C-alpha positions as CSV (number, residue, x, y, z in Angstrom):
1,M,103.4,129.2,112.5
2,H,99.9,130.6,112.3
3,Q,100.8,132.0,108.8
4,T,102.0,128.7,107.6
5,A,98.9,126.9,108.9
6,N,96.8,129.1,106.5
7,D,99.2,128.9,103.5
8,P,98.4,125.8,101.4
9,A,101.6,126.2,99.3
10,A,103.8,126.2,102.4
11,L,101.9,123.2,103.9
12,R,102.4,121.4,100.6
13,D,106.1,122.2,100.7
14,Q,106.4,120.8,104.2
15,L,104.6,117.6,103.2
16,V,106.7,117.0,100.1
17,D,109.9,117.8,102.0
18,A,108.9,115.1,104.5
19,L,108.1,112.6,101.6
20,L,111.5,113.3,100.1
21,T,113.3,112.9,103.5
22,E,111.6,109.6,104.1
23,G,112.4,108.3,100.6
24,A,108.8,107.9,99.6
25,V,109.4,110.2,96.7
26,R,112.5,109.9,94.6
27,D,111.4,110.9,91.0
28,P,111.4,114.7,90.5
29,R,108.2,114.3,88.5
30,W,106.3,113.0,91.4
31,A,107.8,115.6,93.7
32,R,106.6,118.4,91.4
33,A,103.2,116.8,91.1
34,F,102.8,116.7,94.9
35,R,104.0,120.3,95.2
36,E,101.8,121.7,92.5
37,V,98.5,119.6,92.8
38,E,96.5,121.1,95.6
39,R,95.2,118.3,97.9
40,H,92.8,120.7,99.5
41,A,91.0,121.1,96.2
42,F,90.0,117.4,96.5
43,L,89.0,117.6,100.2
44,P,86.5,120.4,100.6
45,R,85.1,118.3,103.4
46,F,86.0,115.1,105.2
47,F,85.5,113.2,108.5
48,R,87.8,113.3,111.4
49,Q,87.6,110.4,113.9
50,L,87.0,111.5,117.5
51,S,88.2,109.9,120.7
52,D,84.9,108.0,121.2
53,G,85.2,106.4,117.7
54,R,82.6,108.5,116.0
55,W,83.3,110.7,113.0
56,G,83.1,114.5,113.1
57,P,82.8,116.8,110.1
58,V,85.6,119.0,108.9
59,D,85.2,121.5,106.1
60,A,86.8,124.8,104.9
61,D,85.1,126.8,107.6
62,D,87.0,124.8,110.3
63,P,90.3,126.5,111.3
64,D,92.0,123.1,111.3
65,W,90.9,122.3,107.8
66,L,94.2,123.0,105.9
67,P,96.6,121.7,108.5
68,L,94.5,118.4,108.6
69,V,94.4,118.2,104.8
70,Y,98.2,118.5,104.6
71,R,99.1,116.0,107.3
72,D,100.5,112.7,106.1
73,R,97.2,111.0,107.0
74,V,94.2,109.3,105.4
75,C,91.2,111.7,105.1
76,V,87.9,109.8,105.1
77,T,85.2,111.2,102.8
78,Q,82.4,108.7,103.0
79,L,80.9,106.3,105.6
80,D,79.0,103.1,104.9
81,G,78.6,104.1,101.2
82,D,76.0,106.6,102.4
83,D,76.3,110.2,101.3
84,D,73.6,111.1,103.9
85,A,76.2,110.5,106.7
86,W,77.6,114.0,106.0
87,P,74.5,116.0,106.7
88,R,73.8,113.9,109.8
89,A,77.3,114.5,111.1
90,V,76.9,118.3,110.5
91,D,73.5,118.2,112.4
92,D,74.6,115.9,115.2
93,G,78.2,116.8,115.5
94,A,79.4,113.3,114.8
95,V,78.2,109.9,113.6
96,H,79.2,106.3,113.7
97,G,80.2,104.5,110.5
98,V,82.7,102.4,108.5
99,P,84.9,104.3,106.0
100,T,84.1,103.5,102.3
101,C,85.9,106.3,100.5
102,S,89.0,108.4,101.4
103,S,92.0,110.3,100.2
104,S,94.9,107.9,101.0
105,M,97.9,108.7,103.1
106,P,100.3,110.7,100.9
107,T,103.2,108.5,101.8
108,I,101.6,105.3,100.5
109,M,100.3,107.2,97.4
110,A,103.9,108.3,96.7
111,I,105.3,104.8,97.2
112,M,102.7,103.3,94.8
113,L,103.3,106.0,92.2
114,E,107.0,105.4,92.4
115,V,106.8,101.6,92.0
116,L,104.2,102.1,89.2
117,D,107.1,103.6,87.1
118,A,104.7,105.3,84.7
119,R,106.6,107.1,81.9
120,P,105.6,109.7,79.4
121,G,103.4,108.1,76.7
122,H,102.1,105.3,79.1
123,D,98.4,104.8,79.4
124,V,97.3,104.2,83.0
125,L,94.1,102.6,84.4
126,E,93.3,103.6,88.0
127,I,90.8,101.5,89.9
128,G,89.1,103.6,92.6
129,A,88.7,107.3,91.8
130,G,88.2,108.3,95.4
131,T,88.5,112.0,95.7
132,G,90.3,112.4,92.3
133,Y,93.5,113.4,94.0
134,N,95.6,110.4,92.8
135,A,94.2,110.8,89.3
136,A,95.2,114.4,89.3
137,L,98.8,113.5,90.3
138,L,98.8,111.0,87.3
139,C,97.4,113.6,85.0
140,H,100.1,116.1,86.1
141,A,102.9,113.7,85.2
142,L,101.4,112.0,82.1
143,G,98.7,114.2,80.7
144,D,94.9,113.9,80.8
145,D,94.6,111.7,77.7
146,H,96.7,109.0,79.3
147,V,94.7,108.5,82.5
148,T,91.5,106.5,83.0
149,T,89.9,106.3,86.4
150,V,87.0,103.9,87.4
151,D,84.8,103.9,90.4
152,V,81.7,101.8,91.2
153,D,80.0,104.6,93.2
154,P,78.4,107.2,90.9
155,G,78.3,109.8,93.7
156,V,82.0,109.3,94.5
157,L,82.9,109.4,90.8
158,G,80.8,112.5,90.2
159,R,82.5,114.4,93.0
160,A,85.9,113.2,91.8
161,R,85.2,114.4,88.3
162,D,84.1,117.8,89.6
163,H,87.2,118.2,91.7
164,L,89.4,117.2,88.8
165,A,87.7,119.6,86.4
166,A,87.9,122.5,88.9
167,A,91.6,121.8,89.3
168,G,92.2,121.8,85.6
169,F,92.4,118.0,84.9
170,L,90.2,116.1,82.5
171,P,91.0,112.3,82.6
172,T,88.5,109.8,81.4
173,C,86.2,109.1,84.3
174,V,84.2,105.9,84.2
175,A,81.3,104.7,86.4
176,G,81.6,100.9,86.7
177,D,82.9,97.9,88.6
178,G,86.6,98.3,88.9
179,E,87.1,94.5,89.0
180,R,86.2,94.5,85.3
181,G,88.6,97.2,84.4
182,H,87.7,99.3,81.3
183,P,88.2,97.5,78.0
184,D,87.2,100.5,75.9
185,R,90.5,102.2,76.6
186,A,92.7,99.2,76.7
187,P,95.4,98.1,76.3
188,Y,97.1,99.8,79.3
189,D,100.8,100.1,80.2
190,R,100.1,100.5,83.9
191,V,97.3,99.6,86.3
192,I,97.1,101.0,89.8
193,C,94.4,100.1,92.3
194,T,93.8,102.4,95.3
195,C,91.6,99.9,97.1
196,A,92.4,96.4,98.2
197,V,91.6,93.2,96.3
198,S,91.3,89.6,97.5
199,R,92.6,88.3,94.2
200,I,94.1,90.1,91.1
201,P,91.1,90.5,88.7
202,T,91.9,88.7,85.4
203,A,90.4,91.6,83.5
204,W,93.3,93.9,84.6
205,L,95.8,91.6,83.1
206,T,94.0,90.9,79.9
207,Q,93.6,94.6,79.3
208,T,97.3,95.3,79.6
209,R,100.2,95.1,77.1
210,P,102.9,92.4,77.7
211,G,105.3,93.8,80.2
212,A,102.8,96.2,81.7
213,L,102.9,96.8,85.5
214,V,100.1,96.3,87.9
215,V,100.4,97.8,91.4
216,T,97.7,97.0,94.1
217,T,97.2,96.0,97.7
218,L,95.8,92.7,98.9
219,N,92.6,92.6,101.0
220,R,93.9,90.4,103.8
221,S,93.0,91.0,107.4
222,I,96.4,89.4,108.4
223,G,99.5,90.0,106.2
224,A,98.1,92.6,103.8
225,G,100.4,94.7,101.7
226,L,101.5,95.9,98.3
227,V,102.3,93.7,95.3
228,R,103.6,94.6,91.9
229,L,103.1,92.3,88.9
230,V,104.5,92.2,85.4
231,S,101.7,91.2,83.0
232,D,102.2,88.7,80.2
233,G,99.3,90.4,78.3
234,R,97.3,87.1,78.3
235,G,95.8,87.2,81.8
236,G,98.8,86.1,83.8
237,G,101.7,87.8,85.5
238,E,104.7,87.4,87.8
239,G,105.7,89.8,90.5
240,R,106.7,90.4,94.1
241,V,105.4,91.4,97.4
242,L,106.9,94.9,98.2
243,P,108.5,95.7,101.6
244,E,106.1,98.6,102.2
245,D,103.0,97.7,104.2
246,G,100.2,99.5,102.4
247,R,96.6,98.8,103.5
248,F,93.4,100.1,102.0
249,M,89.7,99.6,102.3
250,P,88.6,96.7,100.0
251,L,87.1,96.9,96.5
252,R,83.4,96.7,97.4
253,A,83.0,93.4,95.5
254,H,85.8,91.9,97.6
255,A,84.6,93.0,101.1
256,Q,84.3,90.2,103.6
257,G,80.7,90.8,104.6
258,W,80.4,87.5,106.5
259,A,83.0,88.4,109.1
260,N,81.0,90.5,111.6
261,D,78.5,87.8,112.4
262,L,81.2,85.2,112.9
263,L,83.2,87.6,115.1
264,E,80.2,87.8,117.3
265,V,80.2,84.0,117.6
266,A,83.9,84.1,118.4
267,R,83.3,86.5,121.3
268,E,80.5,84.5,122.9
269,A,80.5,80.9,121.7
270,K,81.2,78.0,124.1
271,A,84.7,76.7,123.4
272,E,85.1,73.2,122.0
273,D,88.9,73.2,122.7
274,R,90.8,75.0,125.4
275,G,94.5,75.5,126.2
276,R,97.4,77.9,126.6
277,T,100.1,79.1,124.3
278,A,103.4,80.8,124.8
279,L,103.2,82.4,121.4
280,N,102.3,86.1,121.7
281,P,99.2,87.0,119.6
282,R,100.8,90.3,118.8
283,L,103.3,88.4,116.6
284,V,100.4,87.4,114.5
285,V,98.2,90.5,114.4
286,D,100.6,93.4,114.8
287,Q,101.4,95.0,111.4
288,R,104.9,95.7,112.6
289,S,105.7,92.1,113.4
290,P,108.1,90.3,111.0
291,F,105.9,87.2,111.3
292,E,102.6,88.9,110.5
293,F,102.9,88.4,106.7
294,F,103.7,84.7,107.0
295,A,100.9,84.3,109.5
296,G,98.6,85.6,106.8
297,L,99.7,82.8,104.5
298,V,98.9,80.0,107.0
299,L,95.7,81.8,108.0
300,A,94.4,82.5,104.5
301,D,91.1,84.3,104.4
302,V,91.0,84.5,108.2
303,V,89.7,87.8,109.7
304,V,91.1,89.2,112.9
305,S,89.5,91.5,115.5
306,H,91.0,93.2,118.5
307,G,89.0,93.4,121.7
308,E,89.4,94.9,125.1
309,R,92.4,94.0,127.3
310,D,94.4,92.8,124.3
311,R,91.9,90.0,123.4
312,V,92.1,88.8,119.9
313,H,89.5,86.9,117.8
314,L,90.1,85.0,114.6
315,V,87.4,83.7,112.3
316,H,87.1,82.0,109.0
317,A,84.1,81.7,106.7
318,D,84.0,77.9,107.3
319,G,82.9,78.6,110.9
320,S,86.3,78.1,112.5
321,W,87.2,80.5,115.3
322,A,89.7,81.2,118.0
323,R,89.6,83.5,121.0
324,L,92.8,84.6,122.6
325,R,93.1,86.1,126.1
326,P,96.6,87.1,127.3
327,R,97.1,86.4,131.1
328,G,100.4,86.7,132.8
329,G,103.2,85.2,130.7
330,S,101.0,83.1,128.5
331,T,97.8,83.3,126.5
332,R,94.6,81.4,127.1
333,V,93.3,79.9,123.8
334,E,89.7,78.9,123.2
335,Q,88.6,77.5,119.8
336,G,85.7,76.1,117.9
337,G,84.4,75.1,114.4
338,P,85.8,72.6,112.0
339,R,89.5,73.6,112.3
340,R,91.8,74.7,115.1
341,L,93.1,78.1,113.8
342,W,95.6,78.6,116.5
343,R,97.2,75.2,115.8
344,L,97.8,76.4,112.3
345,V,99.5,79.5,113.7
346,E,101.8,77.6,115.9
347,D,102.7,75.2,113.1
348,G,103.3,78.1,110.8
349,Y,105.5,79.9,113.3
350,R,107.8,76.8,113.5
351,Q,107.9,76.7,109.7
352,W,108.7,80.4,109.5
353,L,111.6,79.9,111.9
354,T,112.9,76.9,109.9
355,L,112.8,79.0,106.7
356,G,115.0,81.7,108.3
357,R,112.3,84.2,109.4
358,P,111.6,85.5,105.9
359,R,110.0,88.9,105.6
360,R,107.3,89.9,103.1
361,E,109.7,91.3,100.5
362,R,111.2,87.8,100.0
363,F,108.0,86.4,98.5
364,G,107.0,86.3,94.9
365,F,103.5,86.3,93.5
366,T,102.2,84.4,90.5
367,V,99.0,84.6,88.5
368,D,98.5,81.9,85.8
369,A,96.1,79.3,84.5
370,E,96.6,77.3,87.7
371,G,95.5,80.1,90.0
372,Q,97.1,82.8,92.2
373,R,99.7,82.1,94.8
374,F,102.6,83.4,96.9
375,R,106.0,81.8,96.3
376,L,109.2,81.4,98.3
377,G,111.8,79.1,96.8
378,G,110.1,75.8,96.0
379,L,107.1,76.5,98.3
380,D,103.8,78.2,97.4
381,W,100.6,79.3,99.2
382,P,97.5,79.6,97.0
383,I,95.0,82.4,97.6
């Protein structure tokens, strides 16, 4: 066991065997890429969250470094967009912060690469260079000349470029706003985004060939997940919500910066409306709940926060809020602002039951001149 813990090739084999067993990897090309591209080359250092919520530093001098790198887990590499967080963590032992860059969970990386369906000769645009590991997997399968990766943070991009070069990969690395894509290398056959977006940027679709695939995750506090669209090459596309529940930190331009202040209001404000509900809040906010995706449709742009003793807070940028406090067999509901958010939830739950309890994979997704929306039969929900 000790020998395996210090053998990166053996640890990679264990990781890939698990990905194959779980069905996350099916294509032999991606299995080879995960076996042969060294994840530790892209994670010379990262943060590990401690039991008190702070982030402690881990690097190659730590005896747990390699085993942690090759777990099927996210490895956070930046906090608060601030590169100075690392030396502070080294000096102090741990720091507080919000992750702003990471190496994603290998399972979700594998799932996204599989559904991307990139073939030899395809040109791929990656939004969010991160550590460079995902770009390396793409280069391994497609060749350096067919991969372009974009990141808005020059420091993150510089480290990714260095990691890639040291590992023998030379894709095109671009510093810029990923929302705008990279027209200089267009048109693309595939677009993959390793951060979450509130809406599909039009630039991605106008920079693709007709029939190109776009794979990304949606930045939704409730009901997030993966979508895949087929581009029409003119700025529109049709696709589906995927059954897998992938969640990423948002594209920086799509971060919901207003939410923290309103969540403070929701925790302390005097209620304008009080009542009780038999509907368990966990059905709405638990990612494993079959209703959670539909709840996100009826609570569009609502942000959720979990407090102590299973308390839940919901807020919207229009100032609407709801505070839920489970007690006994029911939940106390307090609300304020221009709309009653929990009433929307209860109405939505009844509609979901009437529709036959549809899960996320039954929903389509459309981007056209009229906007962007989810679809189910003759119903749609704009975003």
